[in-house]
Biopython code that builds the backbone (N, CA, C, O; Angstrom):
import numpy as np
from Bio.PDB.StructureBuilder import StructureBuilder

atoms = [
    (1, "MET", "N", (91.215, 52.149, 37.705)),
    (1, "MET", "CA", (90.343, 52.601, 38.766)),
    (1, "MET", "C", (90.180, 54.109, 38.612)),
    (1, "MET", "O", (91.157, 54.830, 38.415)),
    (2, "ASN", "N", (88.949, 54.574, 38.702)),
    (2, "ASN", "CA", (88.698, 55.982, 38.475)),
    (2, "ASN", "C", (87.882, 56.559, 39.628)),
    (2, "ASN", "O", (86.735, 56.167, 39.844)),
    (3, "PHE", "N", (88.474, 57.479, 40.357)),
    (3, "PHE", "CA", (87.779, 58.130, 41.450)),
    (3, "PHE", "C", (87.535, 59.576, 41.074)),
    (3, "PHE", "O", (88.446, 60.262, 40.610)),
    (4, "ILE", "N", (86.340, 60.035, 41.266)),
    (4, "ILE", "CA", (85.980, 61.399, 40.892)),
    (4, "ILE", "C", (86.595, 62.399, 41.872)),
    (4, "ILE", "O", (87.166, 63.406, 41.452)),
    (5, "ASP", "N", (86.483, 62.131, 43.152)),
    (5, "ASP", "CA", (86.947, 63.071, 44.173)),
    (5, "ASP", "C", (88.237, 62.595, 44.816)),
    (5, "ASP", "O", (88.230, 62.128, 45.955)),
    (6, "LYS", "N", (89.334, 62.708, 44.101)),
    (6, "LYS", "CA", (90.631, 62.385, 44.686)),
    (6, "LYS", "C", (91.155, 63.648, 45.351)),
    (6, "LYS", "O", (91.355, 64.670, 44.696)),
    (7, "ASN", "N", (91.372, 63.570, 46.634)),
    (7, "ASN", "CA", (91.800, 64.749, 47.380)),
    (7, "ASN", "C", (93.298, 64.787, 47.617)),
    (7, "ASN", "O", (93.820, 65.820, 48.037)),
    (8, "VAL", "N", (94.004, 63.698, 47.362)),
    (8, "VAL", "CA", (95.440, 63.643, 47.598)),
    (8, "VAL", "C", (96.131, 63.353, 46.267)),
    (8, "VAL", "O", (95.833, 62.362, 45.601)),
    (9, "SER", "N", (97.058, 64.236, 45.892)),
    (9, "SER", "CA", (97.783, 64.016, 44.644)),
    (9, "SER", "C", (98.924, 63.034, 44.886)),
    (9, "SER", "O", (99.311, 62.776, 46.026)),
    (10, "VAL", "N", (99.448, 62.499, 43.805)),
    (10, "VAL", "CA", (100.578, 61.575, 43.897)),
    (10, "VAL", "C", (101.769, 62.292, 44.516)),
    (10, "VAL", "O", (102.482, 61.717, 45.339)),
    (11, "GLU", "N", (101.988, 63.537, 44.128)),
    (11, "GLU", "CA", (103.105, 64.310, 44.671)),
    (11, "GLU", "C", (102.963, 64.519, 46.174)),
    (11, "GLU", "O", (103.942, 64.417, 46.913)),
    (12, "GLN", "N", (101.736, 64.815, 46.630)),
    (12, "GLN", "CA", (101.493, 64.986, 48.067)),
    (12, "GLN", "C", (101.752, 63.689, 48.819)),
    (12, "GLN", "O", (102.299, 63.708, 49.922)),
    (13, "ALA", "N", (101.361, 62.561, 48.229)),
    (13, "ALA", "CA", (101.576, 61.262, 48.868)),
    (13, "ALA", "C", (103.068, 60.972, 48.988)),
    (13, "ALA", "O", (103.521, 60.476, 50.019)),
    (14, "ILE", "N", (103.832, 61.276, 47.946)),
    (14, "ILE", "CA", (105.276, 61.045, 47.984)),
    (14, "ILE", "C", (105.917, 61.884, 49.082)),
    (14, "ILE", "O", (106.764, 61.389, 49.826)),
    (15, "ILE", "N", (105.521, 63.146, 49.187)),
    (15, "ILE", "CA", (106.069, 64.034, 50.217)),
    (15, "ILE", "C", (105.710, 63.532, 51.609)),
    (15, "ILE", "O", (106.565, 63.488, 52.494)),
    (16, "LEU", "N", (104.459, 63.155, 51.805)),
    (16, "LEU", "CA", (104.010, 62.678, 53.112)),
    (16, "LEU", "C", (104.726, 61.394, 53.519)),
    (16, "LEU", "O", (105.147, 61.249, 54.667)),
    (17, "LEU", "N", (104.862, 60.474, 52.584)),
    (17, "LEU", "CA", (105.566, 59.234, 52.880)),
    (17, "LEU", "C", (107.040, 59.501, 53.174)),
    (17, "LEU", "O", (107.615, 58.878, 54.067)),
    (18, "ALA", "N", (107.654, 60.419, 52.433)),
    (18, "ALA", "CA", (109.071, 60.749, 52.645)),
    (18, "ALA", "C", (109.289, 61.347, 54.028)),
    (18, "ALA", "O", (110.312, 61.084, 54.660)),
    (19, "LYS", "N", (108.339, 62.150, 54.506)),
    (19, "LYS", "CA", (108.450, 62.719, 55.845)),
    (19, "LYS", "C", (108.464, 61.630, 56.918)),
    (19, "LYS", "O", (108.972, 61.835, 58.020)),
    (20, "ASN", "N", (107.898, 60.469, 56.578)),
    (20, "ASN", "CA", (107.846, 59.348, 57.512)),
    (20, "ASN", "C", (108.887, 58.278, 57.177)),
    (20, "ASN", "O", (108.792, 57.142, 57.642)),
    (21, "GLY", "N", (109.880, 58.653, 56.364)),
    (21, "GLY", "CA", (110.987, 57.760, 56.084)),
    (21, "GLY", "C", (110.724, 56.695, 55.047)),
    (21, "GLY", "O", (111.461, 55.710, 54.979)),
    (22, "ILE", "N", (109.689, 56.863, 54.233)),
    (22, "ILE", "CA", (109.343, 55.872, 53.209)),
    (22, "ILE", "C", (109.584, 56.497, 51.836)),
    (22, "ILE", "O", (108.924, 57.465, 51.459)),
    (23, "GLN", "N", (110.532, 55.935, 51.099)),
    (23, "GLN", "CA", (110.865, 56.449, 49.776)),
    (23, "GLN", "C", (110.124, 55.639, 48.714)),
    (23, "GLN", "O", (110.305, 54.426, 48.616)),
    (24, "VAL", "N", (109.295, 56.308, 47.923)),
    (24, "VAL", "CA", (108.552, 55.655, 46.842)),
    (24, "VAL", "C", (108.651, 56.503, 45.589)),
    (24, "VAL", "O", (108.885, 57.710, 45.659)),
    (25, "ASN", "N", (108.471, 55.862, 44.443)),
    (25, "ASN", "CA", (108.415, 56.618, 43.189)),
    (25, "ASN", "C", (106.952, 56.895, 42.857)),
    (25, "ASN", "O", (106.056, 56.495, 43.601)),
    (26, "GLU", "N", (106.712, 57.581, 41.738)),
    (26, "GLU", "CA", (105.338, 57.961, 41.380)),
    (26, "GLU", "C", (104.442, 56.753, 41.163)),
    (26, "GLU", "O", (103.279, 56.768, 41.565)),
    (27, "LYS", "N", (104.962, 55.714, 40.537)),
    (27, "LYS", "CA", (104.168, 54.513, 40.266)),
    (27, "LYS", "C", (103.745, 53.845, 41.572)),
    (27, "LYS", "O", (102.592, 53.438, 41.719)),
    (28, "GLU", "N", (104.676, 53.733, 42.518)),
    (28, "GLU", "CA", (104.363, 53.106, 43.803)),
    (28, "GLU", "C", (103.377, 53.944, 44.602)),
    (28, "GLU", "O", (102.469, 53.403, 45.233)),
    (29, "ALA", "N", (103.550, 55.266, 44.581)),
    (29, "ALA", "CA", (102.636, 56.152, 45.299)),
    (29, "ALA", "C", (101.226, 56.059, 44.722)),
    (29, "ALA", "O", (100.245, 56.084, 45.465)),
    (30, "LYS", "N", (101.127, 55.951, 43.412)),
    (30, "LYS", "CA", (99.817, 55.827, 42.769)),
    (30, "LYS", "C", (99.125, 54.534, 43.194)),
    (30, "LYS", "O", (97.921, 54.525, 43.452)),
    (31, "ILE", "N", (99.883, 53.452, 43.265)),
    (31, "ILE", "CA", (99.318, 52.167, 43.694)),
    (31, "ILE", "C", (98.838, 52.251, 45.139)),
    (31, "ILE", "O", (97.762, 51.753, 45.469)),
    (32, "ILE", "N", (99.637, 52.880, 45.999)),
    (32, "ILE", "CA", (99.257, 53.034, 47.406)),
    (32, "ILE", "C", (97.966, 53.846, 47.517)),
    (32, "ILE", "O", (97.058, 53.474, 48.261)),
    (33, "LEU", "N", (97.886, 54.954, 46.779)),
    (33, "LEU", "CA", (96.673, 55.782, 46.820)),
    (33, "LEU", "C", (95.452, 55.029, 46.302)),
    (33, "LEU", "O", (94.369, 55.140, 46.877)),
    (34, "GLU", "N", (95.614, 54.272, 45.230)),
    (34, "GLU", "CA", (94.494, 53.501, 44.700)),
    (34, "GLU", "C", (94.002, 52.486, 45.720)),
    (34, "GLU", "O", (92.797, 52.279, 45.866)),
    (35, "LEU", "N", (94.934, 51.854, 46.424)),
    (35, "LEU", "CA", (94.550, 50.897, 47.466)),
    (35, "LEU", "C", (93.781, 51.598, 48.587)),
    (35, "LEU", "O", (92.748, 51.104, 49.038)),
    (36, "LEU", "N", (94.279, 52.729, 49.026)),
    (36, "LEU", "CA", (93.607, 53.450, 50.108)),
    (36, "LEU", "C", (92.222, 53.940, 49.695)),
    (36, "LEU", "O", (91.281, 53.874, 50.486)),
    (37, "TYR", "N", (92.089, 54.437, 48.447)),
    (37, "TYR", "CA", (90.772, 54.853, 47.974)),
    (37, "TYR", "C", (89.817, 53.664, 47.876)),
    (37, "TYR", "O", (88.636, 53.785, 48.203)),
    (38, "LEU", "N", (90.320, 52.536, 47.435)),
    (38, "LEU", "CA", (89.489, 51.335, 47.323)),
    (38, "LEU", "C", (89.017, 50.869, 48.697)),
    (38, "LEU", "O", (87.852, 50.513, 48.871)),
    (39, "VAL", "N", (89.920, 50.874, 49.665)),
    (39, "VAL", "CA", (89.557, 50.466, 51.028)),
    (39, "VAL", "C", (88.519, 51.425, 51.600)),
    (39, "VAL", "O", (87.530, 50.993, 52.192)),
    (40, "SER", "N", (88.743, 52.728, 51.424)),
    (40, "SER", "CA", (87.801, 53.693, 51.992)),
    (40, "SER", "C", (86.439, 53.627, 51.305)),
    (40, "SER", "O", (85.411, 53.857, 51.941)),
    (41, "LYS", "N", (86.429, 53.313, 50.007)),
    (41, "LYS", "CA", (85.169, 53.214, 49.282)),
    (41, "LYS", "C", (84.347, 52.023, 49.766)),
    (41, "LYS", "O", (83.119, 52.095, 49.817)),
    (42, "ASN", "N", (85.015, 50.937, 50.117)),
    (42, "ASN", "CA", (84.323, 49.712, 50.495)),
    (42, "ASN", "C", (84.143, 49.548, 51.998)),
    (42, "ASN", "O", (83.599, 48.540, 52.448)),
    (43, "TYR", "N", (84.593, 50.525, 52.779)),
    (43, "TYR", "CA", (84.477, 50.438, 54.224)),
    (43, "TYR", "C", (83.058, 50.764, 54.653)),
    (43, "TYR", "O", (82.516, 51.809, 54.292)),
    (44, "ASP", "N", (82.470, 49.883, 55.411)),
    (44, "ASP", "CA", (81.143, 50.131, 55.966)),
    (44, "ASP", "C", (81.304, 50.562, 57.415)),
    (44, "ASP", "O", (81.850, 49.834, 58.244)),
    (45, "LYS", "N", (80.820, 51.751, 57.696)),
    (45, "LYS", "CA", (80.895, 52.231, 59.067)),
    (45, "LYS", "C", (79.945, 51.416, 59.922)),
    (45, "LYS", "O", (78.852, 51.066, 59.476)),
    (46, "PRO", "N", (80.354, 51.108, 61.158)),
    (46, "PRO", "CA", (79.440, 50.368, 62.038)),
    (46, "PRO", "C", (78.172, 51.184, 62.278)),
    (46, "PRO", "O", (78.220, 52.393, 62.500)),
    (47, "LYS", "N", (77.078, 50.512, 62.229)),
    (47, "LYS", "CA", (75.808, 51.193, 62.463)),
    (47, "LYS", "C", (75.646, 51.462, 63.951)),
    (47, "LYS", "O", (75.969, 50.623, 64.793)),
    (48, "GLU", "N", (75.143, 52.639, 64.252)),
    (48, "GLU", "CA", (74.915, 52.995, 65.648)),
    (48, "GLU", "C", (73.654, 52.305, 66.142)),
    (48, "GLU", "O", (72.656, 52.197, 65.429)),
    (49, "LYS", "N", (73.730, 51.846, 67.374)),
    (49, "LYS", "CA", (72.561, 51.233, 67.965)),
    (49, "LYS", "C", (71.621, 52.336, 68.450)),
    (49, "LYS", "O", (72.032, 53.296, 69.101)),
    (50, "ASN", "N", (70.381, 52.164, 68.118)),
    (50, "ASN", "CA", (69.388, 53.132, 68.573)),
    (50, "ASN", "C", (68.934, 52.722, 69.968)),
    (50, "ASN", "O", (68.297, 51.685, 70.154)),
    (51, "ILE", "N", (69.271, 53.542, 70.920)),
    (51, "ILE", "CA", (68.890, 53.271, 72.309)),
    (51, "ILE", "C", (67.713, 54.197, 72.641)),
    (51, "ILE", "O", (67.834, 55.422, 72.630)),
    (52, "LEU", "N", (66.605, 53.580, 72.928)),
    (52, "LEU", "CA", (65.418, 54.364, 73.277)),
    (52, "LEU", "C", (65.397, 54.590, 74.782)),
    (52, "LEU", "O", (65.476, 53.655, 75.578)),
    (53, "GLU", "N", (65.288, 55.851, 75.137)),
    (53, "GLU", "CA", (65.210, 56.187, 76.557)),
    (53, "GLU", "C", (63.738, 56.384, 76.917)),
    (53, "GLU", "O", (62.976, 56.983, 76.158)),
    (54, "PRO", "N", (63.352, 55.874, 78.078)),
    (54, "PRO", "CA", (61.941, 56.017, 78.489)),
    (54, "PRO", "C", (61.575, 57.422, 78.877)),
    (54, "PRO", "O", (60.429, 57.683, 79.241)),
]
sb = StructureBuilder()
sb.init_structure("model")
sb.init_model(0)
sb.init_chain("A")
sb.init_seg("    ")
for serial, (resi, resn, name, xyz) in enumerate(atoms, 1):
    if name == "N":
        sb.init_residue(resn, " ", resi, " ")
    sb.init_atom(name, np.array(xyz, "f"), 0.0, 1.0, " ", f" {name:<3s}", serial, name[0])
structure = sb.get_structure()
C-alpha cells in the first residue's frame, strides 16, 4: 500500500500508542497505520442536505 501524504510516522505512532498503554513494535505500528489510512481513504463523508429557505 502506498500513500503519498503520510502525516504520521511509524515512530510517532509507537510513541502515541505507548502513551495510551499499548506496546507495539515497528511492524505492528505500520500495519495499524496502513489500516487507518485505508479506512480514511475509503470513508465517504455524509452529504449535507440542502435546505432551501424561502
